[in-house]
C-alpha positions as CSV (number, residue, x, y, z in Angstrom):
1,E,-144.9,21.2,-53.1
2,I,-143.9,19.5,-56.4
3,E,-142.9,15.9,-56.6
4,N,-141.1,14.5,-59.6
5,A,-140.4,10.8,-60.4
6,E,-137.9,9.8,-63.1
7,V,-136.0,6.7,-64.1
8,V,-132.3,7.0,-63.9
9,D,-130.1,4.0,-64.7
10,G,-133.1,1.7,-64.5
11,E,-134.0,3.0,-61.0
12,E,-136.9,5.2,-60.1
13,C,-135.9,8.4,-58.3
14,F,-138.1,10.8,-56.5
15,R,-137.4,14.5,-56.1
16,K,-139.4,17.1,-54.2
17,S,-139.5,20.8,-54.6
18,K,-141.3,23.5,-52.8
19,L,-142.1,27.0,-54.1
20,N,-142.9,29.8,-51.6
21,M,-144.2,33.1,-53.0
22,V,-144.6,35.7,-50.3
23,D,-145.7,39.3,-50.8
24,L,-144.1,41.1,-47.8
25,A,-146.1,44.2,-47.2
26,G,-144.2,47.3,-46.6
27,S,-143.8,48.8,-43.1
28,E,-147.3,50.0,-42.1
29,R,-146.9,53.4,-40.6
30,Q,-150.1,54.4,-38.8
31,S,-149.3,58.1,-39.3
32,K,-149.3,57.7,-43.1
33,T,-152.1,55.1,-43.5
34,K,-154.5,56.6,-40.9
35,V,-155.9,53.1,-40.3
36,S,-157.8,52.1,-37.1
37,G,-159.6,49.2,-35.6
38,E,-159.0,45.8,-37.3
39,E,-156.8,47.3,-40.0
40,L,-154.6,48.8,-37.3
41,K,-154.3,45.4,-35.6
42,N,-153.3,43.8,-39.0
43,A,-150.7,46.6,-39.6
44,I,-149.2,45.9,-36.2
45,D,-149.0,42.1,-37.0
46,I,-147.3,42.9,-40.3
47,N,-144.7,45.1,-38.5
48,V,-144.0,42.4,-35.9
49,S,-143.5,39.8,-38.6
50,L,-141.2,42.1,-40.6
51,T,-139.2,42.9,-37.4
52,T,-138.8,39.2,-36.7
53,L,-137.8,38.6,-40.3
54,G,-135.2,41.3,-39.9
55,L,-133.9,39.6,-36.7
56,V,-133.7,36.2,-38.5
57,I,-131.8,37.7,-41.4
58,E,-129.4,39.5,-39.0
59,S,-128.8,36.2,-37.2
60,L,-128.1,34.3,-40.4
61,I,-125.6,36.8,-41.7
62,S,-123.9,37.4,-38.4
63,S,-120.5,35.9,-37.9
64,K,-121.4,34.9,-34.4
65,K,-123.2,31.6,-34.2
66,K,-126.4,32.4,-32.3
67,H,-130.0,31.3,-32.1
68,V,-132.0,32.0,-35.2
69,P,-135.6,33.0,-34.0
70,Y,-137.6,31.2,-36.8
71,R,-140.4,30.3,-34.4
72,D,-141.1,33.9,-33.3
73,S,-143.6,34.5,-36.1
74,Q,-145.6,32.5,-38.6
75,L,-143.9,34.3,-41.5
76,T,-140.3,33.3,-40.4
77,R,-141.5,29.7,-39.6
78,M,-142.9,29.4,-43.1
79,L,-139.8,30.9,-44.7
80,Q,-137.3,28.9,-42.7
81,D,-136.2,26.7,-45.6
82,S,-136.0,29.7,-47.9
83,L,-133.9,31.7,-45.5
84,G,-131.4,29.3,-44.1
85,G,-132.2,25.9,-45.6
86,N,-131.7,23.9,-48.7
87,T,-133.2,26.3,-51.3
88,K,-132.6,28.9,-53.9
89,T,-134.2,32.2,-52.8
90,V,-135.1,35.3,-54.8
91,M,-136.1,38.5,-53.1
92,I,-137.6,41.3,-55.2
93,A,-137.7,44.7,-53.5
94,N,-140.3,47.1,-54.9
95,I,-139.5,50.7,-54.3
96,G,-141.2,54.0,-55.2
97,P,-139.6,57.0,-56.6
98,A,-141.7,59.6,-54.8
99,N,-140.2,61.7,-52.0
100,Y,-143.2,60.9,-49.9
101,N,-142.0,57.2,-49.7
102,I,-138.3,57.9,-49.3
103,D,-138.1,56.4,-45.8
104,E,-139.8,53.2,-46.9
105,T,-137.6,53.0,-50.0
106,I,-134.4,53.3,-48.0
107,S,-135.7,50.8,-45.5
108,S,-136.6,48.3,-48.3
109,L,-133.2,48.7,-49.9
110,K,-131.4,48.1,-46.6
111,Y,-133.6,45.0,-46.0
112,A,-132.8,43.6,-49.4
113,D,-129.1,44.3,-49.0
114,R,-129.0,42.3,-45.8
115,A,-131.1,39.5,-47.2
116,K,-128.7,39.1,-50.2
117,S,-125.9,38.4,-47.7
118,I,-127.6,35.1,-46.7
119,K,-125.6,32.2,-48.3
120,N,-127.5,28.9,-49.0
121,K,-125.9,25.9,-50.6
122,P,-128.9,24.0,-52.1
123,I,-128.5,20.3,-53.0
124,V,-130.9,18.0,-54.9
125,N,-133.4,16.5,-52.5
126,E,-133.6,12.8,-53.3
127,D,-134.1,9.6,-51.4
128,P,-130.8,8.6,-49.7
129,K,-131.3,5.0,-51.0
130,D,-131.6,6.3,-54.6
131,A,-128.5,8.5,-54.1
132,K,-126.5,5.5,-52.8
133,L,-127.7,3.3,-55.6
134,R,-126.7,6.0,-58.2
135,Q,-123.3,6.3,-56.5
136,Y,-122.8,2.5,-56.6
137,G,-123.9,2.4,-60.3
138,D,-121.3,5.1,-61.1
139,E,-118.6,3.2,-59.2
140,I,-119.4,0.0,-61.0
141,A,-119.3,1.7,-64.4
142,R,-116.0,3.3,-63.5
143,L,-114.5,0.0,-62.4
144,K,-115.7,-1.7,-65.6
145,Q,-113.9,0.9,-67.7
146,E,-110.8,0.6,-65.6
147,L,-110.8,-3.2,-66.0
148,A,-111.3,-3.0,-69.7
149,K,-108.5,-0.6,-70.0
150,E,-106.2,-2.9,-68.0
151,Y,-107.0,-5.9,-70.2
152,A,-106.4,-3.7,-73.3
153,E,-103.0,-2.6,-72.0
154,F,-101.8,-6.2,-71.5
155,G,-103.2,-7.5,-74.8
156,G,-105.8,-9.6,-73.0
157,V,-109.5,-10.1,-73.7
158,A,-112.1,-8.9,-71.3
159,P,-113.2,-11.8,-69.0
160,E,-116.2,-13.9,-69.8
161,P,-119.0,-13.7,-67.2
162,G,-118.8,-16.6,-64.9
163,L,-118.6,-17.3,-61.2
164,S,-115.2,-15.7,-60.8
165,G,-115.4,-13.2,-63.7
166,Q,-111.8,-13.9,-64.6
167,A,-110.7,-14.7,-68.2
168,G,-110.2,-18.4,-68.8
169,Y,-111.9,-19.6,-65.6
170,A,-115.6,-19.4,-66.6
171,G,-117.6,-22.5,-66.0
172,F,-115.7,-23.8,-62.9
173,N,-117.4,-24.1,-59.6
174,S,-115.7,-22.4,-56.6
175,E,-113.7,-25.4,-55.5
176,E,-112.5,-26.2,-59.0
177,L,-111.7,-22.6,-59.5
178,E,-109.5,-22.5,-56.4
179,E,-107.6,-25.6,-57.6
180,K,-107.3,-24.2,-61.1
181,L,-106.0,-20.9,-59.8
182,L,-103.5,-22.6,-57.5
183,E,-102.2,-24.9,-60.4
184,D,-101.8,-21.9,-62.7
185,R,-99.8,-20.0,-60.0
186,V,-97.5,-23.0,-59.4
187,K,-96.9,-23.2,-63.2
188,E,-96.1,-19.5,-63.4
189,K,-93.8,-19.7,-60.5
190,K,-91.9,-22.7,-62.1
191,K,-91.6,-20.8,-65.3
192,L,-90.1,-17.8,-63.5
193,E,-87.6,-20.0,-61.7
194,E,-86.4,-21.7,-64.9
């Protein structure tokens, strides 16, 4: 797991990444490998994990929404994010050109073809508070640009910073500001009536 901290718009943002590298052993056929004892038990475990992985892939690409059996093996539980989560996933299928391995080669290619049908839509993992702050910062910047554009169109000058933020009213407290605004509106109304 990799964690990255960076400062964006004066705020510190944290992002986390995870890298899974798994070497999926090929189907272990006892007739070819001639293993026994503990090695045979390991080969059986590998085949069970690969079968479960195949079921998970089939569930993910199926048009019917059904249960995805991630918990049925340690392999699929570990690869849950990679298979159907918020990740980018790469699968490399190693195949052999020998006629002796033709069954395994075809099986691997079918497996890879099904796996490439899984569609994930990864998004950046960041703290929701950081994302909201970034969104608010973008909105404020957009509104400032819009306000400056409005003032420029009407030949005005951008407002001075003050309590109200309106041009010509900086330095007034809130009660004085309300009175001043009311007076100005009354004056404008009288001018329009004349």
